[in-house]
C-alpha positions, 0 to 999 in steps of 0.5 A, spaced: 911 297 359 910 303 363 904 308 362 909 313 359 913 308 355 906 306 352 904 313 351 910 315 347 909 308 342 902 310 341 904 317 339 909 314 334 904 310 331 899 316 330 905 319 326 906 313 322 899 312 321 899 320 318 904 318 314 901 312 311 895 316 309 899 321 306 902 315 302 896 312 300 899 305 303 892 302 305 896 295 308 901 299 312 895 304 315 891 298 317 896 295 320 898 301 324 890 302 326 890 295 329 897 297 333 894 304 335 887 300 338 891 295 341 895 300 345 889 304 347 886 298 350 892 298 354 890 304 357 883 302 358 886 296 362 890 299 366 884 304 368 880 298 370 885 295 375 885 302 378 877 302 378 877 295 381 882 296 386 879 303 389 872 302 388 870 295 389 872 289 394 874 283 390 882 283 392 887 284 387 886 284 379 889 278 376 887 279 369 883 283 364 881 281 357 877 285 352 870 281 350 869 283 343 861 282 343 860 290 344 861 295 338 859 301 341 861 300 349 867 296 351 866 290 355 871 286 359 872 280 363 876 281 369 879 276 374 881 278 381 883 274 388 882 277 395 887 271 398 881 266 400 877 266 393 878 268 386 872 272 382 870 273 375 867 279 373 864 283 367 866 290 366 863 295 361 866 302 359 861 306 356 861 310 350 863 317 351 856 320 349 853 315 354 849 320 359 848 319 367 841 319 366 841 313 360 846 309 365 842 310 371 836 308 367 839 301 365 841 300 372 834 301 374 831 296 369 837 291 371 835 292 378 827 291 376 829 284 373 834 281 378 829 282 383 823 279 379 826 272 378 830 273 372 837 270 374 839 269 367 841 277 367 848 279 369 847 283 376 849 290 377 855 290 382 855 297 386 861 300 389 863 300 396 860 306 397 853 304 394 854 307 387 852 304 380 857 306 376 864 310 376 867 316 373 875 315 372 880 318 367 883 314 363 890 317 362 893 318 355 886 317 352 881 321 355 881 328 354 883 333 359 877 334 364 873 328 361 872 321 364 870 314 362 864 311 365 865 304 368 860 299 371 861 292 374 856 286 373 856 279 375 859 274 369 855 270 366 857 263 365 856 260 358 858 260 351 859 266 346 856 262 340 854 268 335 855 275 334 853 281 330 855 279 323 855 271 325 847 271 327 846 264 324 843 261 330 841 253 330 833 252 330 834 250 337 838 256 339 833 261 336 827 258 339 831 258 346 833 265 345 826 267 343 823 264 349 828 268 353 826 274 349 819 273 351 821 272 358 824 279 359 818 282 356 814 278 362 818 279 367 820 286 365 812 288 365 810 293 370 816 297 370 815 304 370 821 309 369 816 315 371 821 322 371 827 317 370 825 315 363 829 316 357 830 322 353 829 319 347 822 319 344 819 312 343 819 309 336 812 312 333 814 319 335 821 318 332 818 317 325 818 325 325 825 325 328 827 321 322 824 325 317 827 332 320 834 328 320 834 326 313 832 333 311 838 336 315 843 331 313 842 332 306 843 339 307 849 338 310 852 334 306 850 338 300 852 345 302 858 344 307 863 340 302 862 333 305 864 328 299 867 322 301 864 315 300 859 315 306 856 322 304 855 319 297 852 313 299 847 317 304 845 321 298 844 315 293 840 311 298 836 317 301 830 316 296 829 309 299 829 311 306 824 316 305 820 311 301 821 306 307 818 312 312 812 313 307 810 305 308 810 306 315 806 312 316 800 308 317 803 305 324 802 312 327 794 310 327 795 303 327 799 302 333 795 306 338 793 303 345 798 297 343 802 294 349 808 298 352 813 295 357 820 295 358 824 293 352 831 290 351 832 294 344 838 291 342 837 283 343 841 280 338 845 273 338 851 276 341 848 279 347 846 272 350 850 266 353 849 259 350 849 252 353 847 245 350 840 247 353 840 253 350 840 260 352 843 261 359 844 268 360 842 275 357 846 282 358 847 289 355 841 292 357 844 299 355 839 300 349 833 298 354 827 303 354 819 303 355 816 302 348 812 298 344 813 291 345 812 290 337 818 294 336 822 290 340 820 284 336 821 287 330 828 289 331 830 283 334 827 279 327 832 284 324 838 282 328 837 274 328 833 272 322 838 276 317 844 274 312 851 278 312 854 273 307 856 277 301 851 274 296 845 275 300 847 281 305 840 284 308 836 278 306 831 276 311 830 268 312 822 267 313 823 260 316 827 263 321 822 269 322 817 263 323 821 259 328 822 266 332 815 268 333 812 261 334 817 260 340 815 267 343 808 266 342 808 259 345 812 262 351 807 267 353 801 262 352 802 261 360 803 268 362 799 271 367 802 278 366 802 279 358 799 276 352 802 273 346 802 278 340 795 280 338 792 279 331 792 287 331 800 287 332 801 281 327 797 285 322 802 291 322 809 287 324 812 287 317 811 295 317 814 295 324 820 291 321 822 296 316 821 302 321 825 298 327 830 297 321 830 305 320 831 306 327 838 302 326 840 306 320 838 313 324 844 310 329 848 308 323 848 315 320 849 319 327 855 315 328 858 317 321 856 324 321 854 327 328 857 324 333 863 328 336 870 324 338 866 317 336 870 311 337 867 308 332 871 307 325 867 310 319 869 304 315 866 299 319 859 304 320 858 304 313 859 296 313 853 296 318 849 302 314 849 298 308 847 292 311 841 295 314 839 299 308 839 292 304 835 289 309 830 295 308 830 294 301 829 287 301 823 288 306 820 293 301 820 288 296 818 282 300 812 285 304 807 280 302 812 274 303 812 277 310 805 278 311 804 270 309 809 268 314 806 272 320 799 269 317 802 262 317 803 262 325 800 256 328 799 252 321 
């Protein structure tokens, strides 16, 4: 199918989607949405062929397939043949809002880890002229004058066993993932971004940002006529968000002088490759930054040790939290660079779990209310927002149980 023909079909589908919405035919609307997404994917795949053939020396592209472990960025597997050998590569199309500064920061982190004896990370591959990413206009998809950003990495071997809503690791895989997580902190220690640091504040100063954001968003949804499910949900849950931030206020003082280093920031079960021997690779460092080590531990707990199942959505599994923490501590006992979590860090870990989860809620809300031309589905974002809100509600109700789990380490 030629690009012009694909565009014509897509336009017809968009018209059909509009008609389905007017007729309130949910079944037809969902089917059309799926078809529209698939057609848009064809545009991106064609752009990837153009990027690879123009800017990289891996020969002819023989296959492009979407990898569905990226929720905000789009990830793809690309196979090529240069006449003498075949290659399999990993290519990322960044979200529209990703800035050059953010991308270059991620690539500096990647370079630091790969040069510091960390073969488990997907290595960035530079273009023929030495650039770390490419800006390329995706025909019929990117707005006029706008380009998508693409970066190419080595392809990590291993199995994709888990995902965002299926984080249910075996105990062995959980322990292996936690040890690899500790290794990231150890091998990333010493990295200094300097003037290239991310513009986003660190987690403790972000508390004030969250408070201001909630005030502004409340005013927006109450005054601009915004109704709908998302607005109603936000207003219903706003008191619990404010209660969570109130509980976390002591962290401003208690987290002073705690260990800061390069953090992954998005270490969830879908961002690792596995084999029978545990984790074989780690990828998706686009949320990495310099921040409190404890923040990274806390947000990882909310990703690995929670349930998405309807009858227990948002529950934190105490036994899994203990497995994760024990494996993390055990790996760092032999480290010459950094030390295991200290008593001071562990004492405030329950509150940091709540604050880390508020960070994710903040991102969920921005995807729904503030991001222009977001490629995320509002309904899907609301599912994530509800899940993370339930985590906070559970954590607030079980603070003492969380303290008991943390206090039992080593028993």
